[in-house]
Kinemage of the C-alpha trace (Angstrom):
@kinemage 1
@onewidth
@group {chain A} dominant
@subgroup {mainchain}
@vectorlist {calphas} color= white
{ca met a 1} P 6.584 -35.859 34.167
{ca ala a 2} L 3.755 -37.681 32.440
{ca asp a 3} L 0.638 -35.484 32.363
{ca leu a 4} L -2.022 -38.208 32.281
{ca arg a 5} L -0.554 -40.191 35.152
{ca glu a 6} L -0.112 -36.999 37.131
{ca gln a 7} L -3.823 -36.301 36.610
{ca ile a 8} L -4.623 -39.708 38.063
{ca arg a 9} L -2.271 -39.249 41.012
{ca asp a 10} L -3.911 -35.903 41.766
{ca leu a 11} L -7.238 -37.684 42.229
{ca val a 12} L -5.979 -38.717 45.682
{ca ala a 13} L -7.046 -35.268 46.927
{ca ser a 14} L -10.461 -35.258 45.196
{ca pro a 15} L -13.655 -35.230 47.316
{ca asp a 16} L -14.065 -39.004 46.837
{ca pro a 17} L -11.525 -40.694 44.538
{ca phe a 18} L -13.436 -43.988 44.832
{ca asp a 19} L -16.654 -42.577 43.351
{ca leu a 20} L -15.792 -41.196 39.922
{ca pro a 21} L -17.800 -41.497 36.686
{ca ala a 22} L -16.859 -44.951 35.428
{ca glu a 23} L -16.643 -44.196 31.709
{ca asp a 24} L -14.533 -41.066 32.183
{ca leu a 25} L -12.162 -42.855 34.553
{ca gln a 26} L -11.786 -45.903 32.308
{ca gln a 27} L -10.811 -43.725 29.344
{ca leu a 28} L -8.310 -41.765 31.442
{ca gln a 29} L -6.837 -45.016 32.758
{ca leu a 30} L -6.489 -46.493 29.265
{ca asp a 31} L -4.794 -43.345 27.944
{ca ala a 32} L -2.483 -43.316 30.968
{ca ala a 33} L -1.700 -47.016 30.445
{ca arg a 34} L -0.629 -46.254 26.872
{ca glu a 35} L 1.556 -43.472 28.175
{ca ala a 36} L 3.090 -45.682 30.886
{ca phe a 37} L 3.857 -48.521 28.471
{ca ala a 38} L 5.443 -46.151 25.951
{ca glu a 39} L 7.753 -44.769 28.645
{ca phe a 40} L 8.614 -47.902 30.589
{ca ser a 41} L 9.157 -50.115 27.552
{ca glu a 42} L 11.965 -47.751 26.624
{ca arg a 43} L 13.455 -47.594 30.126
{ca ile a 44} L 13.015 -51.135 31.508
{ca pro a 45} L 14.757 -53.886 29.488
{ca leu a 46} L 12.650 -56.679 31.044
{ca leu a 47} L 9.405 -55.050 29.902
{ca arg a 48} L 10.851 -54.327 26.469
{ca arg a 49} L 11.838 -57.989 26.036
{ca arg a 50} L 8.424 -59.132 27.207
{ca ala a 51} L 6.688 -56.801 24.730
{ca asp a 52} L 8.920 -58.019 21.886
{ca glu a 53} L 8.227 -61.662 22.773
{ca val a 54} L 4.442 -61.260 22.728
{ca gly a 55} L 4.362 -58.774 19.862
{ca val a 56} L 2.767 -55.867 21.728
{ca thr a 57} L 3.868 -52.519 20.329
{ca gln a 58} L 1.123 -50.372 21.828
{ca val a 59} L -1.763 -50.615 24.281
{ca arg a 60} L -5.011 -50.416 22.331
{ca asp a 61} L -7.260 -51.782 25.089
{ca ile a 62} L -6.762 -53.255 28.549
{ca gly a 63} L -6.551 -56.755 27.062
{ca asp a 64} L -3.160 -55.782 25.628
{ca leu a 65} L -1.883 -55.384 29.189
{ca val a 66} L -2.309 -59.046 30.101
{ca pro a 67} L 0.778 -60.466 28.300
{ca leu a 68} L 2.808 -57.531 29.660
{ca leu a 69} L 2.130 -58.351 33.310
{ca leu a 70} L 5.041 -59.573 35.399
{ca ser a 71} L 5.150 -62.214 38.098
{ca his a 72} L 6.358 -61.273 41.561
{ca thr a 73} L 9.312 -63.601 40.972
{ca ser a 74} L 10.584 -61.259 38.257
{ca tyr a 75} L 11.916 -59.066 41.048
{ca lys a 76} L 13.969 -61.886 42.563
{ca ser a 77} L 15.342 -63.264 39.305
{ca tyr a 78} L 18.965 -62.421 40.119
{ca pro a 79} L 21.535 -65.211 40.730
{ca val a 80} L 21.978 -65.486 44.509
{ca gly a 81} L 25.721 -65.859 43.895
{ca leu a 82} L 25.856 -62.133 43.103
{ca ile a 83} L 25.082 -61.473 46.770
{ca thr a 84} L 27.107 -64.272 48.361
{ca gly a 85} L 30.030 -63.354 46.108
{ca gly a 86} L 29.751 -59.603 46.715
{ca arg a 87} L 29.223 -58.785 43.021
{ca trp a 88} L 27.435 -55.540 43.781
{ca asp a 89} L 28.023 -54.058 40.334
{ca arg a 90} L 26.450 -57.101 38.688
{ca leu a 91} L 23.532 -57.029 41.104
{ca leu a 92} L 22.986 -53.359 40.246
{ca arg a 93} L 23.090 -54.213 36.551
{ca trp a 94} L 20.346 -56.785 37.134
{ca tyr a 95} L 18.347 -54.196 39.096
{ca thr a 96} L 18.530 -51.742 36.202
{ca ser a 97} L 17.048 -54.423 33.940
{ca val a 98} L 13.822 -54.681 35.969
{ca cys a 99} L 13.433 -51.120 37.303
{ca val a 100} L 13.852 -47.489 36.272
{ca val a 101} L 17.423 -47.068 37.508
{ca glu a 102} L 20.628 -46.101 35.722
{ca glu a 103} L 23.885 -47.747 36.776
{ca thr a 104} L 25.555 -44.342 36.941
{ca asp a 105} L 22.975 -43.210 39.530
{ca val a 106} L 24.426 -45.345 42.303
{ca asp a 107} L 27.845 -45.097 43.968
{ca leu a 108} L 28.962 -48.605 44.947
{ca asp a 109} L 32.430 -47.664 46.169
{ca gly a 110} L 33.136 -49.440 49.458
{ca val a 111} L 29.900 -51.470 49.565
{ca ser a 112} L 30.507 -54.469 51.821
{ca asp a 113} L 27.153 -56.270 52.104
{ca ile a 114} L 23.565 -56.356 50.842
{ca asp a 115} L 22.389 -53.841 53.447
{ca ala a 116} L 24.996 -51.317 52.328
{ca trp a 117} L 23.939 -51.974 48.718
{ca thr a 118} L 20.289 -51.171 49.486
{ca glu a 119} L 21.329 -48.084 51.452
{ca arg a 120} L 23.306 -46.786 48.458
{ca leu a 121} L 20.224 -47.238 46.275
{ca ser a 122} L 18.144 -45.263 48.775
{ca ala a 123} L 20.781 -42.528 48.916
{ca ala a 124} L 20.463 -42.204 45.140
{ca gly a 125} L 16.680 -41.757 45.339
{ca his a 126} L 15.744 -45.388 44.633
{ca arg a 127} L 14.011 -47.016 47.614
{ca pro a 128} L 14.309 -50.817 47.151
{ca tyr a 129} L 11.365 -52.317 49.035
{ca ile a 130} L 11.868 -55.977 49.820
{ca thr a 131} L 9.524 -58.908 50.194
{ca ser a 132} L 10.616 -62.378 51.229
{ca gly a 133} L 9.782 -65.919 50.179
{ca thr a 134} L 10.868 -69.357 51.304
{ca ser a 135} L 13.843 -69.642 48.942
{ca gly a 136} L 16.223 -67.404 50.900
{ca lys a 137} L 16.056 -64.744 48.167
{ca val a 138} L 14.227 -61.463 48.555
{ca ser a 139} L 12.472 -59.405 45.926
{ca phe a 140} L 13.684 -55.880 45.268
{ca leu a 141} L 10.852 -53.538 44.212
{ca asn a 142} L 12.112 -50.121 43.213
{ca ser a 143} L 10.336 -46.965 44.348
{ca thr a 144} L 11.465 -43.419 43.732
{ca thr a 145} L 11.378 -40.362 45.948
{ca ala a 146} L 8.276 -39.298 44.012
{ca asp a 147} L 6.644 -42.654 44.777
{ca leu a 148} L 7.289 -42.153 48.500
{ca asp a 149} L 5.844 -38.652 48.299
{ca phe a 150} L 2.708 -40.099 46.719
{ca leu a 151} L 2.381 -42.624 49.558
{ca arg a 152} L 2.559 -39.721 52.015
{ca arg a 153} L -0.277 -38.021 50.120
{ca ile a 154} L -2.343 -41.198 50.415
{ca val a 155} L -1.733 -41.281 54.189
{ca arg a 156} L -2.710 -37.638 54.605
{ca his a 157} L -5.820 -37.716 52.406
{ca leu a 158} L -7.251 -41.233 52.697
{ca thr a 159} L -6.493 -42.704 56.128
{ca cys a 160} L -9.706 -44.295 57.472
{ca trp a 161} L -11.653 -43.548 54.275
{ca pro a 162} L -14.608 -43.162 53.853
{ca asp a 163} L -14.714 -41.455 57.286
{ca arg a 164} L -11.368 -39.780 56.739
{ca leu a 165} L -9.175 -39.055 59.732
{ca ala a 166} L -8.080 -35.448 60.211
{ca pro a 167} L -4.271 -35.091 59.915
{ca gln a 168} L -3.650 -34.084 63.533
{ca pro a 169} L -0.607 -35.206 65.611
{ca ile a 170} L -2.556 -35.977 68.802
{ca arg a 171} L -1.657 -39.634 69.538
{ca arg a 172} L 0.909 -41.546 71.545
{ca ala a 173} L 2.246 -44.164 69.102
{ca tyr a 174} L 3.327 -47.798 69.482
{ca val a 175} L 5.016 -49.350 66.448
{ca leu a 176} L 5.468 -53.133 66.668
{ca ala a 177} L 8.333 -53.100 64.197
{ca pro a 178} L 12.023 -52.196 63.881
{ca ala a 179} L 13.072 -48.570 63.670
{ca gly a 180} L 13.759 -48.793 59.947
{ca gly a 181} L 14.523 -50.959 56.966
{ca pro a 182} L 13.711 -51.227 53.240
{ca met a 183} L 10.154 -52.447 53.737
{ca arg a 184} L 6.987 -50.627 52.766
{ca ser a 185} L 5.113 -51.513 55.959
{ca ile a 186} L 7.873 -49.961 58.077
{ca asp a 187} L 7.865 -46.799 55.964
{ca gly a 188} L 4.060 -46.774 56.034
{ca phe a 189} L 3.973 -46.963 59.825
{ca gln a 190} L 6.431 -44.074 60.008
{ca met a 191} L 4.417 -41.988 57.519
{ca his a 192} L 1.327 -42.424 59.696
{ca cys a 193} L 3.323 -41.476 62.789
{ca asp a 194} L 4.572 -38.329 61.054
{ca val a 195} L 0.961 -37.223 60.471
{ca phe a 196} L -1.006 -38.618 63.408
{ca ala a 197} L 1.429 -39.092 66.343
{ca arg a 198} L 2.661 -36.594 68.875
{ca pro a 199} L 6.322 -35.642 68.256
{ca gly a 200} L 8.663 -37.504 70.567
{ca glu a 201} L 6.003 -40.036 71.589
{ca val a 202} L 6.668 -42.900 69.186
{ca ile a 203} L 7.674 -46.126 70.932
{ca arg a 204} L 9.039 -48.905 68.710
{ca leu a 205} L 9.630 -52.577 69.202
{ca ser a 206} L 13.302 -52.068 68.426
{ca asp a 207} L 15.638 -49.139 67.885
{ca glu a 208} L 17.585 -51.239 65.375
{ca lys a 209} L 16.935 -51.381 61.654
{ca leu a 210} L 15.793 -54.518 59.892
{ca arg a 211} L 18.787 -56.071 58.176
{ca val a 212} L 18.257 -57.673 54.779
{ca ala a 213} L 21.242 -59.967 55.312
{ca glu a 214} L 19.699 -61.444 58.454
{ca leu a 215} L 16.321 -61.858 56.790
{ca met a 216} L 17.905 -63.740 53.896
{ca arg a 217} L 20.080 -65.821 56.220
{ca gly a 218} L 17.093 -66.838 58.338
{ca ala a 219} L 14.997 -67.793 55.321
{ca thr a 220} L 17.879 -69.770 53.807
{ca leu a 221} L 18.557 -71.659 57.035
{ca arg a 222} L 14.888 -72.559 57.481
{ca arg a 223} L 14.869 -73.956 53.953
{ca gln a 224} L 18.061 -75.905 54.666
{ca leu a 225} L 16.582 -77.278 57.890
{ca ala a 226} L 13.534 -78.464 55.977
{ca glu a 227} L 15.808 -80.089 53.382
{ca gly a 228} L 18.182 -81.545 55.994
{ca thr a 229} L 21.198 -79.727 54.528
{ca ala a 230} L 21.965 -77.234 57.345
{ca ala a 231} L 25.391 -77.591 58.988
{ca pro a 232} L 25.406 -78.224 62.793
{ca gln a 233} L 27.499 -75.100 63.429
{ca glu a 234} L 25.048 -72.946 61.461
{ca ile a 235} L 22.129 -74.382 63.402
{ca ser a 236} L 23.853 -73.782 66.744
{ca glu a 237} L 24.747 -70.172 65.907
{ca phe a 238} L 21.256 -69.461 64.647
{ca glu a 239} L 19.634 -70.976 67.748
{ca glu a 240} L 21.826 -68.851 70.020
{ca gln a 241} L 21.025 -65.734 68.041
{ca thr a 242} L 17.277 -66.362 68.001
{ca ala a 243} L 17.225 -67.150 71.740
{ca arg a 244} L 18.960 -63.842 72.469
{ca arg a 245} L 16.589 -61.953 70.185
{ca glu a 246} L 13.562 -63.667 71.701
{ca thr a 247} L 14.601 -62.469 75.153
{ca glu a 248} L 15.085 -58.923 73.840
{ca leu a 249} L 11.788 -59.015 71.977
{ca asn a 250} L 9.794 -60.261 74.959
{ca ala a 251} L 11.226 -57.498 77.133
{ca ala a 252} L 10.386 -54.874 74.492
{ca val a 253} L 6.839 -56.157 74.110
{ca glu a 254} L 6.334 -56.071 77.887
{ca arg a 255} L 7.493 -52.434 77.987
{ca ile a 256} L 5.124 -51.484 75.172
{ca ile a 257} L 2.156 -53.240 76.781
{ca asp a 258} L 2.818 -51.672 80.182
{ca asp a 259} L 3.063 -48.215 78.622
{ca met a 260} L -0.025 -48.736 76.461
{ca val a 261} L -2.110 -49.869 79.442
{ca ala a 262} L -0.954 -46.828 81.432
{ca his a 263} L -2.028 -44.510 78.585
{ca his a 264} L -5.033 -46.426 77.217
{ca ala a 265} L -7.459 -43.588 78.054
{ca glu a 266} L -5.528 -41.244 75.720
{ca pro a 267} L -5.657 -41.197 71.885
{ca leu a 268} L -3.159 -43.824 70.689
{ca leu a 269} L -1.706 -45.056 67.415
{ca ile a 270} L -0.982 -48.808 67.412
{ca ala a 271} L 0.762 -50.183 64.318
{ca gly a 272} L 1.757 -53.782 63.709
{ca met a 273} L 0.984 -57.048 61.981
{ca asn a 274} L -2.006 -59.124 63.075
{ca asn a 275} L 0.115 -61.587 65.075
{ca gln a 276} L 1.596 -58.778 67.130
{ca gln a 277} L -1.771 -57.039 67.474
{ca phe a 278} L -3.355 -60.246 68.752
{ca met a 279} L -0.562 -60.784 71.275
{ca leu a 280} L -0.958 -57.185 72.436
{ca ile a 281} L -4.718 -57.341 72.984
{ca gln a 282} L -4.415 -60.598 74.923
{ca ala a 283} L -1.881 -58.995 77.263
{ca ala a 284} L -3.942 -55.795 77.564
{ca arg a 285} L -7.028 -57.808 78.486
{ca ala a 286} L -5.006 -59.668 81.121
{ca arg a 287} L -4.000 -56.299 82.613
{ca gly a 288} L -7.625 -55.192 82.899
{ca val a 289} L -8.220 -53.211 79.693
{ca pro a 290} L -11.722 -54.226 78.533
{ca asp a 291} L -12.916 -54.678 74.969
{ca gly a 292} L -13.839 -51.246 73.640
{ca gly a 293} L -11.787 -49.625 76.405
{ca leu a 294} L -9.455 -47.515 74.247
{ca his a 295} L -9.936 -43.814 73.494
{ca pro a 296} L -12.213 -43.336 70.434
{ca asp a 297} L -9.547 -41.277 68.632
{ca thr a 298} L -7.131 -44.233 68.750
{ca leu a 299} L -5.882 -45.278 65.294
{ca ile a 300} L -5.133 -48.947 64.537
{ca leu a 301} L -2.906 -50.055 61.637
{ca ala a 302} L -2.834 -53.827 61.196
{ca gly a 303} L -2.519 -56.453 58.477
{ca gly a 304} L -0.684 -59.513 57.302
{ca gly a 305} L -3.407 -62.150 57.215
{ca asn a 306} L -2.962 -65.494 58.948
{ca lys a 307} L -0.263 -67.267 56.962
{ca gly a 308} L 0.832 -70.490 58.641
{ca arg a 309} L -2.378 -70.519 60.714
{ca ala a 310} L -0.508 -68.873 63.580
{ca leu a 311} L -3.699 -67.201 64.832
{ca pro a 312} L -7.031 -68.669 65.948
{ca glu a 313} L -9.840 -68.826 63.410
{ca asp a 314} L -11.723 -66.012 65.141
{ca tyr a 315} L -8.759 -63.629 65.424
{ca gln a 316} L -10.454 -61.008 63.252
{ca gln a 317} L -13.527 -61.070 65.462
{ca gln a 318} L -11.351 -60.768 68.564
{ca leu a 319} L -9.455 -57.807 67.115
{ca ala a 320} L -12.750 -56.148 66.160
{ca ala a 321} L -14.148 -56.725 69.655
{ca phe a 322} L -11.145 -55.263 71.476
{ca tyr a 323} L -10.796 -52.339 69.057
{ca gln a 324} L -14.491 -51.516 68.875
{ca gly a 325} L -15.178 -47.795 68.901
{ca val a 326} L -11.739 -46.740 67.596
{ca arg a 327} L -10.478 -45.752 64.149
{ca arg a 328} L -9.162 -48.699 62.097
{ca val a 329} L -7.619 -48.749 58.635
{ca arg a 330} L -9.394 -51.532 56.712
{ca ser a 331} L -7.795 -52.352 53.392
{ca tyr a 332} L -6.655 -54.985 50.911
{ca gly a 333} L -3.318 -54.556 49.223
{ca met a 334} L 0.262 -55.687 48.798
{ca thr a 335} L 3.751 -54.241 48.621
{ca glu a 336} L 3.626 -54.186 44.836
{ca met a 337} L 0.675 -51.755 44.838
{ca gln a 338} L 0.895 -48.100 45.923
{ca gly a 339} L -1.768 -47.514 48.503
{ca ser a 340} L -4.474 -50.131 48.992
{ca cys a 341} L -8.050 -50.966 48.128
{ca leu a 342} L -9.968 -49.360 50.994
{ca ala a 343} L -13.084 -50.762 52.661
{ca cys a 344} L -16.367 -48.873 52.319
{ca glu a 345} L -19.290 -48.935 54.751
{ca arg a 346} L -20.395 -52.296 53.313
{ca gly a 347} L -16.981 -53.903 53.731
{ca arg a 348} L -16.108 -53.931 50.000
{ca tyr a 349} L -12.529 -52.989 49.080
{ca his a 350} L -12.684 -50.190 46.513
{ca val a 351} L -9.881 -50.109 43.949
{ca pro a 352} L -8.142 -46.693 43.817
{ca pro a 353} L -8.361 -44.794 40.517
{ca trp a 354} L -4.626 -45.124 39.827
{ca val a 355} L -4.965 -48.934 39.703
{ca ile a 356} L -6.517 -50.836 36.773
{ca pro a 357} L -7.834 -54.149 38.160
{ca leu a 358} L -7.416 -57.144 35.846
{ca val a 359} L -9.175 -60.396 36.787
{ca leu a 360} L -7.517 -63.373 35.074
{ca asp a 361} L -8.097 -67.104 34.874
{ca glu a 362} L -6.033 -69.270 37.238
{ca pro a 363} L -3.071 -69.680 34.831
{ca gly a 364} L -2.971 -65.882 34.507
{ca glu a 365} L -3.424 -65.868 30.736
{ca thr a 366} L -7.013 -64.842 29.959
{ca leu a 367} L -8.711 -61.584 30.949
{ca leu a 368} L -12.104 -62.137 32.574
{ca asn a 369} L -13.109 -58.501 33.197
{ca ala a 370} L -16.795 -57.992 32.482
{ca gly a 371} L -19.833 -56.324 33.991
{ca gly a 372} L -21.065 -57.453 37.388
{ca ile a 373} L -19.055 -59.741 39.685
{ca val a 374} L -16.118 -61.660 38.205
{ca ala a 375} L -13.948 -64.160 40.110
{ca gly a 376} L -10.384 -65.125 39.274
{ca arg a 377} L -6.703 -64.341 39.822
{ca phe a 378} L -6.078 -60.727 40.792
{ca ala a 379} L -3.723 -58.734 38.592
{ca phe a 380} L -3.373 -55.006 38.071
{ca leu a 381} L -1.558 -52.103 36.496
{ca asp a 382} L -0.592 -49.443 39.026
{ca leu a 383} L -0.371 -46.218 37.052
{ca ser a 384} L 1.018 -44.178 39.941
{ca leu a 385} L 4.415 -45.898 40.011
{ca gln a 386} L 7.472 -44.127 38.640
{ca gly a 387} L 10.238 -46.461 39.807
{ca arg a 388} L 9.073 -49.614 38.025
{ca trp a 389} L 6.450 -51.034 35.681
{ca gly a 390} L 3.263 -51.386 37.699
{ca gly a 391} L 1.795 -54.398 35.896
{ca leu a 392} L 1.783 -57.511 38.087
{ca ile a 393} L -0.017 -60.829 38.581
{ca ser a 394} L -0.702 -61.759 42.206
{ca gly a 395} L -1.363 -65.083 43.906
{ca asp a 396} L -4.790 -64.000 45.172
{ca arg a 397} L -8.161 -65.374 44.120
{ca val a 398} L -10.687 -62.550 44.310
{ca ala a 399} L -14.171 -61.601 43.192
{ca val a 400} L -14.326 -58.087 41.733
{ca asn a 401} L -17.584 -56.215 41.293
{ca phe a 402} L -17.341 -53.962 38.241
{ca ala a 403} L -20.829 -52.572 38.822
{ca arg a 404} L -21.971 -50.037 41.403
{ca cys a 405} L -21.273 -51.121 44.979
{ca glu a 406} L -24.020 -51.532 47.564
{ca cys a 407} L -22.598 -48.430 49.242
{ca gly a 408} L -23.678 -46.424 46.181
{ca arg a 409} L -20.219 -45.738 44.737
{ca ser a 410} L -19.131 -46.674 41.252
{ca gly a 411} L -17.090 -49.871 40.912
{ca pro a 412} L -14.771 -51.637 40.830
{ca ser a 413} L -14.553 -53.155 44.299
{ca val a 414} L -13.069 -56.375 45.666
{ca gln a 415} L -15.360 -58.639 47.687
{ca pro a 416} L -14.027 -59.447 51.187
{ca asp a 417} L -13.618 -63.229 50.717
{ca ile a 418} L -10.026 -63.290 49.399
{ca gln a 419} L -8.243 -66.618 49.016
{ca arg a 420} L -4.935 -67.889 47.648
{ca tyr a 421} L -3.960 -69.566 44.405
{ca gly a 422} L -0.227 -69.397 45.094
{ca glu a 423} L 2.269 -67.541 43.004
{ca leu a 424} L 2.715 -68.449 39.340
{ca gly a 425} L 5.726 -70.729 39.076
{ca gly a 426} L 4.889 -72.637 42.246
{ca glu a 427} L 6.282 -70.342 44.957
{ca asp a 428} L 3.731 -68.853 47.288
{ca lys a 429} L 4.139 -65.104 47.521
{ca ile a 430} L 4.694 -63.610 50.945
{ca thr a 431} L 3.925 -59.907 50.972
{ca cys a 432} L 5.498 -57.055 52.853
{ca ala a 433} L 3.168 -57.539 55.796
{ca ala a 434} L 4.134 -61.163 56.183
{ca thr a 435} L 7.827 -60.382 55.783
{ca leu a 436} L 7.715 -57.985 58.716
{ca asp a 437} L 5.891 -60.632 60.705
{ca thr a 438} L 8.707 -63.027 59.822
{ca tyr a 439} L 11.148 -60.579 61.375
{ca val a 440} L 9.305 -60.036 64.648
{ca arg a 441} L 7.776 -63.520 65.017
{ca gly a 442} L 8.943 -66.250 62.683
{ca met a 443} L 12.594 -65.284 62.414
{ca ile a 444} L 13.046 -64.523 66.081
{ca his a 445} L 11.003 -67.483 67.298
{ca ala a 446} L 12.371 -69.907 64.695
């Protein structure tokens, strides 16, 4: 295991990993970046080709990282015919070109569909987190068992930072998501339940697992409907399926709301995307639960933004009003990053020490990092990852403060006004949070 990156991962348990001497941390990060590039350029063919194309043989400073950053679309660069044609060996070969996976690691004997393929990867210690776009393809982002263990450490040590929540299983939990599936938000909800929920008291939206095949089919059909190329039989079958699921979903939501209202004076854990959270608080209010009426030891996990303008403009204010007085995780992040940038007392999102923030111009070509506040396209190198190269360019326009935050901690921190550029290459990136929302809202209510 790489010593420098292990040192950075171990900072998760330090007294305050978001307030470290800037110069010392920057040098450790640069040395760890050199180490990561040396390892991954040997193990990931895509990164090796990129380095050869741009002529980077070593990382001398953080500017050398910029041409090595990948777009989110790199992880969905496979031909879709490999899936529709059941070419699971070829799909695995593609996966080994973008991630740290060996073909001999994975037993594909008897694989019949994309869900079985992802399950075989997980069985071999390679968790393929998915995110979805509008093209009908999903991204496959490899994580290892060690990566999942690190996420569990983040949950245990940093939940509700800076006023960290004690790891005590004292809450009745409501998870507005399927029981499982290769998605980081689903795993994250479960990790929080393992630490903070009472055993046997986790109530989920569905006992079924999210199926990748259905997610891809729904996204493909919506694209075909927009293009006018969907067959009548496909439309009819999809409408019948979504109507049935909508009925099941509404019944499940009603059960969760009734149970939550009955137990609202107890410590709860409520996990779900913002659309589901907003629906829940409206129903709870209608049943007589007032704003600020939940137990103060209640923990709220929410996220996903407001893509598609499905929520009112003041939804954040309404969530804050209903959940006043409880413990809320406030963060900025994405599936591609391990952990998140966590909000301090002043509402700034502090970048964790295992992430090197890189602010780029809009085309994603020029590094703008400097002292003070710098605005541009957010990119980063996540040094904690072991299953894939952690260098990625996002679609977010951010302002990063590289100086000391108003809270008194050393930078860098992301200012709260985060907007969208759109993904490089023209396809807007939809993160893990939005993908889960697609499953429980958009896909079912299509």
